[in-house]
C-alpha positions, 0 to 999 in steps of 0.5 A: 488311252489318251483323249485327243481334242481338235480345237478349231480356231475360227473366231479368235487367234491362238494367242486369245484362245490358249490362255483361256484353255491353259487357265482352265487346265490349271484350275483342274490341276493339270500340268501342261506342255505346249508344243510349238513348231519352232524356237521363234514361235516358242519365244513369241508365245512365251512373251505373250503369256507374260503380257496378254492380260494385266490382271492374269498370270499363267505360270510357265517357262521354257528351257531358257528359264530352267526349273523344268520340273517345277513349271506348271506350263512348259513351252517347247519346240521339242518332244520333251515333258520335263514337268511330268505334264498330263496335258499336251497342247499342239500348236502350229501343226506341231506333232509329237511322238509321245502323245500316248504319254499324256491323258489329254492332247489338244490339237489347236487348228487354225481354221483360216489356213486351208493347209492347216485344215488339210494337215489336221484332217490327216492327223485326225485320220492317223489318231483314229486309226491308232485307236485314240478317242478323237473329238472335235471342238468348235468356237461359238460366237460367244468365244466358248467351245462346243463339242461337235459330232 
């Protein structure tokens, strides 16, 4: 069954945390789908991943780029998995009907947004009731992640 991890962003923004998580995922051999709430957010995140660090590169693509099956990281506002990813990353409150098709799902939670926190609590409850293994990860002052409770 899919492992669900809630990542509580309260020290950095998604734009800082996501490249690190994606880099570690690629090092471990994962292919990833990053789901965003809308096309604008997808385009913004796509641009960011090309420019976030001059000495780093995260191979990724969107439907504009094509070659869907070849992309190690796929950015989408849809519920597609054309690169046969085993990691799903949900951002901006996005959800998926296909969570169970992935080995790991990371729900990135903006802890500075009370509505986002409330919505995440509801998703947590739904996942638990559906039998998923759900864990909570919080940022440390050093920017790493620590599993809580």
